[in-house]
C-alpha positions in Angstrom: 127.6 80.6 105.2 126.1 83.6 103.6 126.5 87.0 105.2 127.6 88.0 108.7 125.9 88.4 112.0 125.1 92.1 111.6 123.5 91.8 108.1 119.9 92.7 107.3 117.3 90.1 106.2 114.5 91.1 103.9 111.7 88.7 102.9 109.0 89.1 100.3 106.3 86.4 99.9 103.8 88.3 97.8 104.4 87.6 94.1 107.5 85.6 93.3 109.1 84.9 96.7 112.3 86.7 97.4 114.6 86.3 100.4 117.6 88.7 100.6 120.4 88.5 103.1 123.3 90.9 103.0 121.8 92.2 99.8 122.0 88.8 98.1 119.1 86.6 97.1 119.4 83.3 98.9 116.3 81.3 97.8 118.5 79.0 95.7 120.5 78.1 98.8 117.3 77.4 100.8 115.2 75.4 98.3 111.4 75.4 98.0 110.6 73.5 101.3 112.8 75.7 103.5 111.2 78.8 101.9 107.8 77.3 102.5 108.7 76.6 106.1 109.8 80.2 106.7 106.5 81.4 105.1 104.5 79.0 107.3 106.2 80.3 110.5 105.8 83.9 109.5 102.1 83.5 108.8 101.7 82.1 112.3 102.7 85.6 113.4 105.8 84.5 115.2 104.0 81.9 117.4 105.5 78.5 117.9 104.3 75.7 115.6 104.7 72.1 116.6 107.1 69.9 114.6 104.2 67.5 114.1 102.1 70.2 112.5 104.9 71.3 110.2 105.5 67.8 109.1 101.8 67.4 108.4 102.0 70.4 106.1 105.2 69.8 104.3 106.0 66.1 104.4 102.6 64.3 104.8 103.5 61.3 102.7 106.9 60.6 104.3 107.4 58.0 107.0 107.9 59.5 110.4 111.7 59.1 110.5 112.2 60.5 107.0 109.8 63.4 107.8 111.7 64.3 111.0 115.0 64.2 109.0 113.6 66.5 106.3 112.5 69.0 108.9 115.8 68.9 110.7 117.7 69.3 107.4 115.6 72.3 106.3 115.9 74.0 109.8 119.7 73.5 109.4 119.6 75.1 105.9 117.8 78.1 107.3 120.2 78.5 110.2 123.1 78.1 107.9 122.0 80.8 105.5 120.3 83.3 107.9 122.7 83.9 110.8 122.5 86.2 113.8 121.2 89.8 113.6 123.2 92.7 114.8 122.0 92.0 118.4 123.2 88.4 118.1 119.6 87.0 118.0 119.0 83.8 116.0 116.3 83.9 113.4 114.6 80.8 114.6 113.7 79.5 118.0 113.7 75.7 118.0 113.2 73.1 120.7 112.3 69.4 120.7 108.6 70.1 120.1 108.1 73.4 118.4 109.6 75.9 115.9 109.0 79.6 115.5 110.4 82.9 114.4 112.4 84.7 117.1 110.3 87.7 118.1 113.6 89.6 118.9 115.2 89.0 115.5 115.3 92.2 113.3 114.2 91.7 109.7 111.6 93.1 107.3 108.9 91.1 105.6 106.1 92.3 103.3 103.3 90.1 104.8 104.2 91.1 108.4 104.0 94.8 107.4 100.6 94.2 105.8 99.3 92.1 108.8 100.2 94.9 111.1 98.1 97.5 109.2 95.2 99.0 111.1 93.5 102.1 109.7 94.0 105.2 111.9 94.0 109.0 111.8 97.8 109.1 111.3 97.6 107.4 107.9 99.2 109.4 105.1 99.0 108.8 101.4 102.7 108.0 101.3 102.4 105.3 104.0 99.4 103.6 102.4 101.0 103.7 98.9 104.1 102.1 100.4 101.9 99.2 101.7 100.0 99.0 98.4 103.3 98.6 96.6 104.0 95.4 98.6 101.2 93.6 96.7 103.4 92.3 93.9 101.1 89.3 93.3 99.6 86.4 95.2 101.1 84.8 98.3 103.9 82.4 97.1 102.7 83.1 93.5 103.4 80.2 91.1 104.2 77.7 93.9 102.5 74.4 94.2 103.8 71.6 96.5 103.2 68.1 95.3 101.3 65.8 97.7 101.0 68.7 100.2 97.3 69.2 99.9 96.8 70.7 103.4 99.6 73.2 102.9 98.3 74.1 99.4 94.8 74.7 100.8 96.3 76.7 103.6 98.1 79.0 101.1 95.0 79.4 99.1 93.1 80.4 102.2 95.8 82.9 103.1 95.8 84.3 99.6 92.1 85.1 100.1 93.0 86.8 103.4 95.7 89.0 101.8 93.3 89.9 99.0 90.9 91.1 101.7 93.7 93.0 103.4 94.5 94.6 100.2 90.9 95.8 99.8 91.0 97.3 103.3 94.2 99.1 102.5 92.8 100.4 99.2 89.6 101.5 101.0 91.6 103.5 103.4 93.5 105.1 100.5 90.2 106.2 99.0 89.2 107.8 102.3 92.5 109.7 102.5 92.3 110.8 98.9 88.7 111.9 99.4 89.7 114.0 102.4 92.2 115.8 100.1 89.5 116.0 97.4 91.7 114.1 95.0 88.7 112.6 93.2 90.5 111.3 90.1 92.8 109.3 92.4 89.8 108.0 94.3 88.2 106.8 91.1 91.4 104.9 90.1 91.6 103.2 93.4 87.9 102.3 93.5 88.3 100.7 90.2 91.1 98.6 91.6 88.9 97.5 94.4 86.1 96.6 92.0 88.5 94.5 90.0 89.0 92.4 93.1 85.3 92.5 94.3 83.3 93.4 91.1 79.9 93.0 92.9 80.6 95.1 96.0 77.6 97.5 95.8 79.0 99.7 98.6 82.1 100.4 96.5 80.0 101.0 93.4 77.9 103.5 95.4 81.0 105.2 96.6 82.4 105.4 93.0 79.1 106.9 91.8 79.3 109.5 94.6 82.8 110.4 93.6 81.9 110.7 90.0 79.0 113.0 91.1 81.3 115.2 93.3 83.8 115.5 90.5 81.2 116.6 88.0 81.4 113.4 86.0 77.7 112.4 86.3 77.5 110.9 82.9 80.3 108.5 83.8 78.4 107.5 86.9 75.3 106.7 84.8 77.3 104.8 82.3 79.0 102.8 85.1 75.7 102.0 86.8 74.2 100.7 83.5 77.2 98.4 82.9 77.2 97.2 86.6 73.4 96.5 86.4 73.8 94.5 83.3 76.8 92.5 84.7 74.9 91.9 87.9 71.9 90.6 86.0 73.8 88.3 83.7 76.2 86.9 86.3 74.0 86.7 89.4 70.5 87.1 88.1 69.8 90.0 90.5 69.2 93.7 90.3 71.1 96.5 92.0 70.0 97.5 95.5 67.4 100.2 96.1 70.1 102.5 97.5 72.1 102.1 94.3 69.1 102.6 92.1 68.1 105.7 94.1 71.6 107.2 93.6 71.3 106.4 89.8 68.0 108.2 89.6 69.3 111.2 91.6 72.3 111.6 89.3 70.1 111.1 86.2 67.8 113.8 87.3 70.7 116.2 87.9 71.6 116.0 84.2 68.0 116.3 83.0 68.8 119.8 81.6 70.9 118.1 78.9 69.2 116.9 75.7 69.3 113.4 77.1 71.4 111.3 79.4 72.4 109.0 76.5 73.7 112.0 74.5 75.7 113.1 77.6 77.2 109.7 78.0 78.0 109.4 74.3 79.7 112.8 74.3 81.9 111.8 77.2 82.9 108.6 75.3 83.5 110.7 72.2 85.7 113.1 74.2 87.7 110.2 75.5 88.3 108.8 72.0 88.5 111.9 69.8 92.3 112.2 69.9 92.8 108.5 68.9 92.2 106.9 65.5 90.1 103.8 65.0 92.2 100.6 64.7 91.6 97.4 62.8 93.1 94.0 63.4 93.1 91.0 61.0 93.2 87.8 63.0 93.7 84.2 62.1 92.6 80.8 63.5 94.1 77.4 63.9 91.8 74.5 64.6 92.3 72.5 67.9 95.1 74.9 69.2 93.7 76.3 72.4 93.6 80.1 72.7 95.3 80.5 69.3 92.9 83.2 68.1 93.1 85.1 71.4 96.9 84.9 71.4 96.9 86.2 67.8 94.7 89.2 68.7 96.9 90.0 71.7 100.0 89.9 69.5 98.4 92.2 67.0 97.5 94.7 69.7 101.1 94.6 70.9 102.3 95.3 67.4 100.1 98.4 67.3 102.2 100.0 70.0 99.2 100.9 72.2 101.3 100.4 75.4 99.1 102.6 77.5 96.3 100.0 77.2 98.5 97.4 78.9 99.2 99.9 81.7 95.5 99.6 82.6 95.9 95.9 83.4 97.2 94.6 86.8 100.3 92.6 87.0 98.2 89.5 87.7 96.2 90.1 84.5 99.4 90.6 82.4 100.8 87.3 83.8 97.5 85.5 83.0 97.8 86.7 79.3 101.5 85.9 79.1 100.6 82.2 79.5 99.1 82.3 75.9 101.2 85.2 74.5 104.8 85.5 75.8 105.2 89.0 74.3 103.1 90.3 77.2 106.0 89.7 79.6 107.7 92.9 78.4 104.9 94.9 80.1 105.5 93.1 83.5 107.3 95.1 86.2 109.4 92.1 87.2 110.8 88.8 85.9 108.1 86.1 85.9 108.7 82.3 86.0 105.9 81.2 83.7 106.7 77.5 84.2 106.1 77.9 87.9 103.1 80.1 87.4 101.3 77.9 84.8 100.8 75.2 87.4 97.8 77.0 88.9 96.5 79.2 86.1 93.0 78.5 85.0 91.0 79.3 81.8 88.7 81.8 83.5 91.7 84.0 84.5 93.0 84.1 81.0 89.6 84.8 79.5 88.8 87.5 82.1 92.2 89.2 81.5 91.7 89.0 77.7 88.3 90.8 78.0 89.9 93.4 80.3 92.5 94.1 77.6 89.9 94.6 75.0 88.0 96.9 77.3 91.2 98.9 77.9 91.8 99.3 74.1 88.1 100.2 73.5 88.3 102.8 76.3 90.3 105.0 74.0 89.8 103.7 70.5 87.2 102.0 68.4 88.5 98.5 67.6 87.5 96.3 64.7 88.6 92.7 64.7 88.3 90.9 61.4 88.4 87.1 61.8 89.7 85.1 58.8 88.9 81.3 58.5 86.5 81.5 61.5 85.5 77.8 60.9 89.0 76.8 62.1 88.7 78.7 65.4 89.6 76.8 68.6 86.7 76.0 70.9 87.8 78.3 73.8 88.3 81.3 71.5 85.0 80.6 69.8 83.2 80.7 73.2 84.9 84.0 74.0 83.8 85.5 70.7 80.2 84.5 71.3 80.4 86.1 74.8 81.8 89.3 73.4 79.0 89.5 70.8 76.5 89.0 73.6 77.7 91.7 75.9 78.1 94.2 73.0 81.3 95.8 74.3 81.2 99.5 73.5 83.8 100.4 70.7 84.3 96.7 69.7 83.2 95.4 66.3 83.9 91.7 65.4 83.6 90.8 61.7 83.9 87.4 60.0 85.4 87.1 56.6 
């Protein structure tokens, strides 16, 4: 048995799952199904869940006797490794029909703290940042349960829910920053929100307003132009009238400058003036998926421009680590790539690769020279075609 009756239990299900008891990680003693069972019960907000429903989630293909045995065994594992709290409460409440988390049991859990969040006037920057820090990744990140389709669908649904909860927490953080007139912090958080919901026009409008209040009108105009282009290419629609009116209002406010384009260009120049242009020579290998992209990432790492990787989220870094393992040194925590790669898809890798190039080009002009282009793998070739089409500012791709 691990720990004693008065020990503290701490559970994290966002990102790589972590269950600590008495300061020791105990997942290896529990196994995947017991961990999944705890997560399932916690997500039901400490309500009882029928044994039949649990079996349907975690052992759908087993015969009834085997499934009942598996459930009993995993409940025993949990009870063995998570004992009474300091008030002698058991962690689980179990009877012949149902299972649940004991409401009286004292423990901490990231997803419970997040589910409890409701914006109010007592919110402080510190309290919201503490919640924000809990989002280390997706719910049960990297986990996939074979032949448990209903449970896997349930986890995907809950991941979407927690992503929406994160957005609400970030929105509240923007409001608190705005009250303190911390406009640069507002801009950073709004950009985080727009990474999650890139076509949220309310957030784009708020971002443009913050740019306007902080005197960065040219940045607002530049952002609107990029957003308008992306909206048109991806969804085939134009920005709302409200957003266009805000754009025209800001554009008129800088009419005393020689031109808005010159103003924007001067801001971009100001961002880049302290950094030299960089050049990468990249190579291709036919029929090796992502090879050219991986080679470019490796060359960027070799340049030592670490601040560019700081602009990427942990999720984006993990996406890129699937094709270039050197990326892992920029992650804040140990990542199990074998577990993670089960659910990763090409669009995540490509999107994160483009975000990396944008981060580099934000501060430096980047030229990528491609040798033996004819041998480029198909996925990388499609990415190159897309990059040429969007004409990313500061990026120049040359074939030799």
